[in-house]
FIKOLZA-1660 file (N, C-alpha, C; in steps of 0.1 Angstrom, whole numbers, plus 5000, padded with zeros to 4 digits):
% residues 191
   i   px   py   pz ch aa at
   1 6218 7836 0959  A  M  N
   1 6208 7822 0955  A  M CA
   1 6203 7810 0966  A  M  C
   2 6217 7812 0968  A  K  N
   2 6214 7800 0981  A  K CA
   2 6208 7799 0996  A  K  C
   3 6211 7812 0995  A  M  N
   3 6206 7814 1012  A  M CA
   3 6189 7814 1011  A  M  C
   4 6186 7815 0996  A  K  N
   4 6170 7813 0993  A  K CA
   4 6168 7798 0995  A  K  C
   5 6172 7795 0988  A  L  N
   5 6171 7780 0982  A  L CA
   5 6172 7771 1001  A  L  C
   6 6177 7778 1008  A  G  N
   6 6179 7770 1022  A  G CA
   6 6167 7775 1029  A  G  C
   7 6166 7787 1032  A  I  N
   7 6150 7796 1038  A  I CA
   7 6139 7783 1030  A  I  C
   8 6136 7782 1015  A  I  N
   8 6128 7773 1010  A  I CA
   8 6127 7762 1013  A  I  C
   9 6138 7753 1014  A  F  N
   9 6144 7739 1020  A  F CA
   9 6133 7739 1039  A  F  C
  10 6139 7749 1046  A  L  N
  10 6132 7752 1058  A  L CA
  10 6125 7749 1059  A  L  C
  11 6115 7758 1046  A  T  N
  11 6102 7765 1051  A  T CA
  11 6098 7750 1048  A  T  C
  12 6094 7745 1035  A  V  N
  12 6088 7732 1033  A  V CA
  12 6097 7729 1044  A  V  C
  13 6102 7721 1051  A  L  N
  13 6108 7716 1063  A  L CA
  13 6096 7719 1069  A  L  C
  14 6095 7728 1076  A  F  N
  14 6084 7733 1087  A  F CA
  14 6074 7731 1082  A  F  C
  15 6071 7733 1070  A  S  N
  15 6054 7735 1072  A  S CA
  15 6051 7717 1068  A  S  C
  16 6055 7708 1062  A  T  N
  16 6054 7691 1065  A  T CA
  16 6057 7685 1066  A  T  C
  17 6067 7687 1079  A  S  N
  17 6065 7678 1090  A  S CA
  17 6063 7683 1096  A  S  C
  18 6052 7668 1107  A  P  N
  18 6048 7668 1117  A  P CA
  18 6056 7671 1126  A  P  C
  19 6064 7673 1132  A  M  N
  19 6071 7676 1144  A  M CA
  19 6069 7686 1148  A  M  C
  20 6067 7698 1137  A  F  N
  20 6068 7711 1141  A  F CA
  20 6059 7713 1142  A  F  C
  21 6041 7702 1144  A  A  N
  21 6029 7709 1143  A  A CA
  21 6025 7721 1151  A  A  C
  22 6026 7721 1160  A  Q  N
  22 6020 7723 1176  A  Q CA
  22 6033 7736 1177  A  Q  C
  23 6025 7751 1179  A  S  N
  23 6038 7758 1182  A  S CA
  23 6033 7757 1200  A  S  C
  24 6050 7766 1204  A  W  N
  24 6052 7773 1217  A  W CA
  24 6037 7776 1224  A  W  C
  25 6032 7783 1218  A  S  N
  25 6019 7793 1218  A  S CA
  25 6008 7783 1223  A  S  C
  26 6011 7771 1216  A  A  N
  26 5999 7759 1217  A  A CA
  26 6003 7750 1232  A  A  C
  27 6016 7755 1234  A  R  N
  27 6024 7732 1243  A  R CA
  27 6019 7749 1259  A  R  C
  28 6016 7760 1256  A  Q  N
  28 6016 7767 1274  A  Q CA
  28 6003 7770 1281  A  Q  C
  29 5992 7766 1287  A  S  N
  29 5987 7770 1293  A  S CA
  29 5985 7769 1303  A  S  C
  30 5986 7784 1308  A  G  N
  30 5983 7795 1322  A  G CA
  30 5990 7792 1329  A  G  C
  31 6006 7790 1320  A  G  N
  31 6017 7787 1330  A  G CA
  31 6022 7768 1338  A  G  C
  32 6007 7764 1329  A  D  N
  32 6007 7751 1333  A  D CA
  32 6017 7744 1324  A  D  C
  33 6028 7731 1328  A  Y  N
  33 6032 7729 1313  A  Y CA
  33 6025 7718 1308  A  Y  C
  34 6025 7718 1294  A  V  N
  34 6025 7710 1287  A  V CA
  34 6033 7699 1282  A  V  C
  35 6028 7683 1285  A  I  N
  35 6035 7672 1277  A  I CA
  35 6033 7673 1265  A  I  C
  36 6050 7663 1258  A  G  N
  36 6052 7666 1247  A  G CA
  36 6054 7651 1251  A  G  C
  37 6058 7640 1237  A  A  N
  37 6067 7631 1240  A  A CA
  37 6079 7628 1236  A  A  C
  38 6083 7619 1247  A  G  N
  38 6095 7620 1250  A  G CA
  38 6099 7622 1269  A  G  C
  39 6093 7631 1273  A  D  N
  39 6093 7635 1288  A  D CA
  39 6093 7626 1299  A  D  C
  40 6096 7627 1302  A  I  N
  40 6096 7615 1318  A  I CA
  40 6089 7621 1328  A  I  C
  41 6080 7612 1334  A  L  N
  41 6074 7621 1344  A  L CA
  41 6071 7614 1357  A  L  C
  42 6073 7617 1366  A  D  N
  42 6071 7611 1385  A  D CA
  42 6055 7616 1387  A  D  C
  43 6045 7601 1391  A  I  N
  43 6039 7604 1391  A  I CA
  43 6032 7599 1406  A  I  C
  44 6025 7605 1412  A  T  N
  44 6025 7604 1427  A  T CA
  44 6011 7598 1432  A  T  C
  45 6008 7594 1434  A  T  N
  45 5994 7593 1443  A  T CA
  45 5998 7589 1460  A  T  C
  46 5990 7600 1462  A  R  N
  46 5995 7597 1479  A  R CA
  46 5982 7588 1486  A  R  C
  47 5994 7584 1492  A  K  N
  47 5985 7566 1503  A  K CA
  47 5987 7556 1498  A  K  C
  48 5991 7558 1486  A  E  N
  48 5990 7547 1480  A  E CA
  48 6000 7544 1468  A  E  C
  49 6013 7534 1474  A  A  N
  49 6020 7530 1471  A  A CA
  49 6023 7527 1454  A  A  C
  50 6015 7518 1456  A  D  N
  50 6016 7507 1446  A  D CA
  50 6010 7519 1434  A  D  C
  51 6006 7527 1437  A  L  N
  51 6002 7536 1428  A  L CA
  51 6002 7549 1420  A  L  C
  52 6022 7547 1427  A  S  N
  52 6027 7557 1419  A  S CA
  52 6040 7553 1407  A  S  C
  53 6048 7556 1404  A  R  N
  53 6053 7556 1393  A  R CA
  53 6065 7568 1392  A  R  C
  54 6076 7566 1391  A  T  N
  54 6087 7574 1392  A  T CA
  54 6092 7572 1375  A  T  C
  55 6100 7576 1366  A  D  N
  55 6104 7576 1356  A  D CA
  55 6094 7571 1345  A  D  C
  56 6085 7580 1338  A  V  N
  56 6072 7572 1334  A  V CA
  56 6075 7582 1318  A  V  C
  57 6078 7574 1310  A  L  N
  57 6081 7576 1292  A  L CA
  57 6071 7580 1289  A  L  C
  58 6069 7592 1284  A  V  N
  58 6057 7596 1269  A  V CA
  58 6060 7589 1259  A  V  C
  59 6058 7577 1255  A  R  N
  59 6053 7574 1247  A  R CA
  59 6055 7584 1227  A  R  C
  60 6066 7582 1220  A  L  N
  60 6058 7580 1211  A  L CA
  60 6051 7582 1203  A  L  C
  61 6037 7575 1210  A  D  N
  61 6025 7581 1207  A  D CA
  61 6019 7589 1212  A  D  C
  62 6026 7591 1226  A  G  N
  62 6021 7603 1231  A  G CA
  62 6010 7597 1244  A  G  C
  63 6014 7584 1246  A  K  N
  63 6005 7574 1259  A  K CA
  63 6015 7574 1267  A  K  C
  64 6011 7570 1281  A  I  N
  64 6022 7564 1296  A  I CA
  64 6009 7553 1296  A  I  C
  65 6021 7540 1300  A  S  N
  65 6012 7530 1305  A  S CA
  65 6015 7535 1320  A  S  C
  66 5995 7532 1327  A  F  N
  66 5999 7540 1341  A  F CA
  66 5984 7525 1350  A  F  C
  67 5988 7518 1363  A  P  N
  67 5985 7510 1365  A  P CA
  67 5969 7507 1367  A  P  C
  68 5962 7502 1367  A  L  N
  68 5944 7501 1370  A  L CA
  68 5942 7511 1359  A  L  C
  69 5949 7518 1350  A  L  N
  69 5946 7523 1339  A  L CA
  69 5945 7522 1325  A  L  C
  70 5956 7508 1318  A  N  N
  70 5959 7510 1307  A  N CA
  70 5973 7520 1306  A  N  C
  71 5968 7524 1291  A  D  N
  71 5975 7536 1283  A  D CA
  71 5965 7546 1288  A  D  C
  72 5972 7557 1291  A  V  N
  72 5962 7573 1292  A  V CA
  72 5971 7579 1285  A  V  C
  73 5961 7590 1277  A  Q  N
  73 5970 7603 1266  A  Q CA
  73 5973 7609 1272  A  Q  C
  74 5989 7610 1276  A  A  N
  74 6003 7619 1284  A  A CA
  74 6004 7641 1273  A  A  C
  75 6011 7631 1263  A  A  N
  75 6006 7644 1255  A  A CA
  75 6000 7650 1245  A  A  C
  76 6004 7667 1248  A  G  N
  76 5992 7678 1242  A  G CA
  76 5991 7680 1257  A  G  C
  77 5987 7676 1265  A  V  N
  77 5979 7684 1274  A  V CA
  77 5986 7687 1288  A  V  C
  78 5986 7690 1300  A  T  N
  78 5991 7697 1306  A  T CA
  78 5988 7692 1316  A  T  C
  79 6003 7694 1328  A  T  N
  79 6005 7682 1337  A  T CA
  79 5990 7683 1345  A  T  C
  80 5983 7691 1348  A  G  N
  80 5976 7698 1358  A  G CA
  80 5957 7691 1347  A  G  C
  81 5963 7691 1338  A  D  N
  81 5948 7680 1331  A  D CA
  81 5954 7665 1330  A  D  C
  82 5965 7659 1333  A  L  N
  82 5972 7647 1332  A  L CA
  82 5966 7639 1351  A  L  C
  83 5960 7645 1353  A  K  N
  83 5963 7647 1370  A  K CA
  83 5946 7644 1368  A  K  C
  84 5941 7652 1369  A  R  N
  84 5927 7652 1370  A  R CA
  84 5923 7635 1366  A  R  C
  85 5927 7634 1352  A  T  N
  85 5925 7623 1341  A  T CA
  85 5926 7611 1350  A  T  C
  86 5938 7613 1358  A  I  N
  86 5947 7601 1364  A  I CA
  86 5939 7604 1374  A  I  C
  87 5931 7606 1382  A  E  N
  87 5921 7611 1396  A  E CA
  87 5906 7598 1388  A  E  C
  88 5906 7608 1380  A  E  N
  88 5892 7604 1376  A  E CA
  88 5891 7586 1379  A  E  C
  89 5903 7586 1367  A  G  N
  89 5904 7571 1364  A  G CA
  89 5905 7557 1375  A  G  C
  90 5911 7562 1390  A  L  N
  90 5915 7559 1403  A  L CA
  90 5903 7561 1409  A  L  C
  91 5897 7569 1408  A  K  N
  91 5885 7568 1414  A  K CA
  91 5871 7558 1416  A  K  C
  92 5874 7546 1405  A  A  N
  92 5874 7537 1409  A  A CA
  92 5877 7529 1412  A  A  C
  93 5890 7526 1418  A  Y  N
  93 5896 7520 1431  A  Y CA
  93 5898 7523 1441  A  Y  C
  94 5898 7535 1448  A  V  N
  94 5906 7546 1452  A  V CA
  94 5899 7561 1461  A  V  C
  95 5894 7555 1471  A  S  N
  95 5882 7570 1475  A  S CA
  95 5894 7578 1481  A  S  C
  96 5886 7589 1469  A  N  N
  96 5891 7603 1467  A  N CA
  96 5913 7604 1469  A  N  C
  97 5912 7601 1450  A  P  N
  97 5928 7600 1449  A  P CA
  97 5931 7610 1449  A  P  C
  98 5945 7615 1453  A  V  N
  98 5952 7629 1449  A  V CA
  98 5967 7625 1447  A  V  C
  99 5966 7633 1437  A  V  N
  99 5981 7622 1420  A  V CA
  99 5978 7636 1419  A  V  C
 100 5997 7634 1424  A  T  N
 100 6016 7644 1417  A  T CA
 100 6012 7640 1403  A  T  C
 101 6011 7653 1392  A  V  N
 101 6021 7649 1383  A  V CA
 101 6041 7660 1380  A  V  C
 102 6049 7654 1382  A  G  N
 102 6057 7664 1382  A  G CA
 102 6067 7654 1364  A  G  C
 103 6078 7665 1359  A  V  N
 103 6080 7668 1349  A  V CA
 103 6098 7665 1354  A  V  C
 104 6101 7656 1350  A  K  N
 104 6110 7652 1354  A  K CA
 104 6123 7653 1347  A  K  C
 105 6125 7654 1331  A  S  N
 105 6132 7661 1323  A  S CA
 105 6118 7658 1313  A  S  C
 106 6124 7670 1305  A  P  N
 106 6109 7680 1298  A  P CA
 106 6118 7673 1285  A  P  C
 107 6123 7664 1280  A  A  N
 107 6130 7661 1264  A  A CA
 107 6122 7668 1256  A  A  C
 108 6113 7672 1257  A  S  N
 108 6095 7677 1241  A  S CA
 108 6109 7687 1236  A  S  C
 109 6114 7692 1250  A  Q  N
 109 6116 7711 1250  A  Q CA
 109 6130 7711 1239  A  Q  C
 110 6134 7714 1230  A  K  N
 110 6139 7715 1224  A  K CA
 110 6143 7726 1212  A  K  C
 111 6156 7731 1209  A  F  N
 111 6157 7740 1204  A  F CA
 111 6172 7737 1192  A  F  C
 112 6171 7742 1183  A  Y  N
 112 6181 7737 1172  A  Y CA
 112 6185 7750 1165  A  Y  C
 113 6198 7744 1163  A  V  N
 113 6212 7761 1162  A  V CA
 113 6213 7751 1151  A  V  C
 114 6221 7759 1135  A  L  N
 114 6223 7753 1123  A  L CA
 114 6230 7761 1119  A  L  C
 115 6244 7762 1107  A  G  N
 115 6248 7773 1105  A  G CA
 115 6260 7771 1107  A  G  C
 116 6275 7782 1112  A  E  N
 116 6285 7790 1112  A  E CA
 116 6283 7791 1128  A  E  C
 117 6284 7778 1134  A  V  N
 117 6284 7782 1150  A  V CA
 117 6292 7774 1152  A  V  C
 118 6298 7770 1167  A  A  N
 118 6310 7759 1168  A  A CA
 118 6307 7742 1174  A  A  C
 119 6287 7747 1172  A  R  N
 119 6282 7731 1175  A  R CA
 119 6267 7737 1180  A  R  C
 120 6270 7730 1161  A  T  N
 120 6249 7728 1149  A  T CA
 120 6250 7718 1159  A  T  C
 121 6237 7717 1163  A  G  N
 121 6224 7708 1169  A  G CA
 121 6213 7710 1177  A  G  C
 122 6206 7701 1183  A  E  N
 122 6202 7702 1192  A  E CA
 122 6201 7705 1205  A  E  C
 123 6190 7711 1214  A  Y  N
 123 6197 7714 1224  A  Y CA
 123 6182 7717 1237  A  Y  C
 124 6182 7712 1242  A  P  N
 124 6172 7714 1252  A  P CA
 124 6167 7724 1258  A  P  C
 125 6154 7728 1258  A  L  N
 125 6151 7741 1264  A  L CA
 125 6144 7741 1281  A  L  C
 126 6160 7742 1288  A  I  N
 126 6150 7741 1302  A  I CA
 126 6149 7751 1303  A  I  C
 127 6151 7762 1303  A  K  N
 127 6142 7775 1309  A  K CA
 127 6145 7783 1299  A  K  C
 128 6141 7798 1307  A  N  N
 128 6132 7807 1292  A  N CA
 128 6144 7814 1287  A  N  C
 129 6152 7814 1278  A  M  N
 129 6162 7816 1270  A  M CA
 129 6162 7822 1259  A  M  C
 130 6172 7838 1257  A  T  N
 130 6182 7843 1245  A  T CA
 130 6178 7837 1234  A  T  C
 131 6177 7845 1227  A  I  N
 131 6186 7840 1212  A  I CA
 131 6198 7842 1219  A  I  C
 132 6206 7853 1224  A  L  N
 132 6218 7855 1227  A  L CA
 132 6227 7836 1234  A  L  C
 133 6222 7840 1247  A  Q  N
 133 6222 7828 1253  A  Q CA
 133 6226 7809 1240  A  Q  C
 134 6215 7811 1232  A  A  N
 134 6214 7803 1223  A  A CA
 134 6229 7798 1219  A  A  C
 135 6236 7808 1217  A  F  N
 135 6247 7815 1206  A  F CA
 135 6254 7806 1213  A  F  C
 136 6261 7813 1227  A  A  N
 136 6264 7812 1236  A  A CA
 136 6267 7797 1244  A  A  C
 137 6253 7784 1243  A  V  N
 137 6255 7777 1243  A  V CA
 137 6259 7767 1234  A  V  C
 138 6255 7772 1220  A  A  N
 138 6260 7767 1205  A  A CA
 138 6275 7769 1206  A  A  C
 139 6280 7776 1217  A  G  N
 139 6300 7776 1214  A  G CA
 139 6300 7787 1207  A  G  C
 140 6291 7804 1201  A  G  N
 140 6296 7805 1196  A  G CA
 140 6299 7808 1183  A  G  C
 141 6300 7817 1172  A  F  N
 141 6305 7821 1159  A  F CA
 141 6313 7813 1160  A  F  C
 142 6316 7810 1144  A  T  N
 142 6328 7806 1135  A  T CA
 142 6328 7822 1128  A  T  C
 143 6342 7817 1121  A  Q  N
 143 6346 7831 1118  A  Q CA
 143 6342 7833 1101  A  Q  C
 144 6336 7831 1095  A  W  N
 144 6327 7831 1086  A  W CA
 144 6310 7838 1087  A  W  C
 145 6305 7830 1102  A  A  N
 145 6287 7833 1101  A  A CA
 145 6291 7857 1100  A  A  C
 146 6275 7850 1091  A  A  N
 146 6265 7863 1087  A  A CA
 146 6270 7869 1104  A  A  C
 147 6271 7878 1110  A  K  N
 147 6256 7880 1122  A  K CA
 147 6254 7889 1122  A  K  C
 148 6247 7898 1110  A  D  N
 148 6238 7905 1105  A  D CA
 148 6228 7899 1104  A  D  C
 149 6230 7888 1096  A  E  N
 149 6219 7887 1082  A  E CA
 149 6213 7869 1095  A  E  C
 150 6210 7870 1108  A  I  N
 150 6205 7852 1114  A  I CA
 150 6193 7853 1107  A  I  C
 151 6182 7839 1111  A  L  N
 151 6169 7840 1112  A  L CA
 151 6171 7831 1116  A  L  C
 152 6155 7834 1128  A  L  N
 152 6151 7828 1132  A  L CA
 152 6137 7821 1131  A  L  C
 153 6138 7807 1128  A  L  N
 153 6126 7799 1119  A  L CA
 153 6115 7797 1131  A  L  C
 154 6101 7804 1134  A  R  N
 154 6094 7799 1144  A  R CA
 154 6077 7791 1133  A  R  C
 155 6071 7785 1137  A  R  N
 155 6061 7783 1141  A  R CA
 155 6047 7791 1146  A  R  C
 156 6039 7796 1146  A  E  N
 156 6033 7802 1148  A  E CA
 156 6016 7801 1141  A  E  C
 157 6003 7800 1143  A  G  N
 157 5994 7800 1143  A  G CA
 157 5992 7788 1128  A  G  C
 158 6006 7776 1128  A  G  N
 158 5999 7769 1116  A  G CA
 158 6003 7775 1105  A  G  C
 159 6016 7781 1097  A  K  N
 159 6024 7790 1093  A  K CA
 159 6040 7793 1097  A  K  C
 160 6048 7791 1093  A  E  N
 160 6062 7791 1094  A  E CA
 160 6064 7813 1092  A  E  C
 161 6072 7815 1105  A  K  N
 161 6075 7828 1107  A  K CA
 161 6090 7826 1107  A  K  C
 162 6096 7839 1098  A  I  N
 162 6111 7842 1098  A  I CA
 162 6115 7850 1104  A  I  C
 163 6119 7852 1115  A  Y  N
 163 6125 7866 1125  A  Y CA
 163 6143 7871 1120  A  Y  C
 164 6141 7881 1115  A  R  N
 164 6155 7887 1110  A  R CA
 164 6167 7890 1123  A  R  C
 165 6176 7884 1127  A  V  N
 165 6185 7888 1136  A  V CA
 165 6192 7897 1130  A  V  C
 166 6196 7911 1138  A  N  N
 166 6215 7915 1132  A  N CA
 166 6216 7911 1153  A  N  C
 167 6225 7901 1155  A  Y  N
 167 6235 7900 1165  A  Y CA
 167 6244 7914 1165  A  Y  C
 168 6251 7917 1161  A  K  N
 168 6260 7935 1160  A  K CA
 168 6246 7945 1169  A  K  C
 169 6237 7942 1158  A  D  N
 169 6229 7958 1169  A  D CA
 169 6224 7951 1178  A  D  C
 170 6221 7934 1185  A  I  N
 170 6219 7932 1194  A  I CA
 170 6228 7935 1209  A  I  C
 171 6237 7932 1205  A  T  N
 171 6251 7940 1213  A  T CA
 171 6260 7951 1213  A  T  C
 172 6255 7965 1200  A  K  N
 172 6262 7971 1205  A  K CA
 172 6242 7979 1212  A  K  C
 173 6239 7981 1217  A  G  N
 173 6223 7982 1220  A  G CA
 173 6213 7990 1213  A  G  C
 174 6215 7991 1203  A  K  N
 174 6207 7993 1192  A  K CA
 174 6199 7988 1191  A  K  C
 175 6194 7979 1193  A  D  N
 175 6183 7969 1191  A  D CA
 175 6181 7956 1199  A  D  C
 176 6177 7961 1209  A  P  N
 176 6176 7946 1218  A  P CA
 176 6160 7944 1221  A  P  C
 177 6151 7943 1210  A  A  N
 177 6140 7938 1213  A  A CA
 177 6141 7926 1203  A  A  C
 178 6155 7924 1197  A  Q  N
 178 6154 7919 1187  A  Q CA
 178 6165 7904 1195  A  Q  C
 179 6167 7902 1208  A  N  N
 179 6174 7896 1212  A  N CA
 179 6158 7887 1222  A  N  C
 180 6153 7877 1213  A  L  N
 180 6140 7872 1211  A  L CA
 180 6143 7860 1224  A  L  C
 181 6132 7856 1230  A  V  N
 181 6132 7844 1240  A  V CA
 181 6133 7832 1228  A  V  C
 182 6142 7826 1234  A  I  N
 182 6133 7809 1224  A  I CA
 182 6121 7805 1225  A  I  C
 183 6116 7791 1217  A  Q  N
 183 6105 7785 1223  A  Q CA
 183 6107 7773 1221  A  Q  C
 184 6103 7761 1222  A  A  N
 184 6100 7751 1217  A  A CA
 184 6105 7748 1202  A  A  C
 185 6111 7742 1194  A  D  N
 185 6109 7737 1179  A  D CA
 185 6114 7753 1172  A  D  C
 186 6119 7759 1176  A  D  N
 186 6127 7775 1171  A  D CA
 186 6140 7765 1167  A  D  C
 187 6141 7774 1152  A  T  N
 187 6154 7767 1146  A  T CA
 187 6156 7782 1146  A  T  C
 188 6171 7785 1141  A  I  N
 188 6183 7795 1148  A  I CA
 188 6198 7788 1135  A  I  C
 189 6192 7802 1126  A  V  N
 189 6204 7795 1113  A  V CA
 189 6214 7808 1112  A  V  C
 190 6226 7807 1111  A  V  N
 190 6235 7818 1109  A  V CA
 190 6243 7816 1098  A  V  C
 191 6240 7823 1089  A  P  N
 191 6246 7816 1074  A  P CA
 191 6264 7818 1079  A  P  C
% end
């Protein structure tokens, strides 16, 4: 009963929270990084030092401030799209602007581990990481962990999806397909 109430609470939280409104699949576009609020960018305009900026924070409203262009929408677009938007805006001031947009810190890409692990919390998703690697980052299990009843909560296509994961089966080689790749905003619950 306790576990069912926890799942219902988490399902309601995920379905009503704007923080979980966008799935990872919507955050990728042909391998180009999709920018999110909290990311820190480096924007360089070739041969125009005054139109280059380091440590540009993507604000909570999803915008960045950039010289001559004021506020520019950055969250929800790819680095390539932002590059083209800035280049278009700068054409009124610079002939043939060439802009490079780099992601210095992908702070918007996080996953969460809750329950019977050594260190619950929010973790940066800085590489392709599997669920086993996520347990390692969280310091492993406590002695009370139900390793065969782990849940991975993910938002896909606007709906909450629950994956059941059996750590014991993965480590024994019985079902390695359960060693899912973590996506941004995933929540792992270890009962």
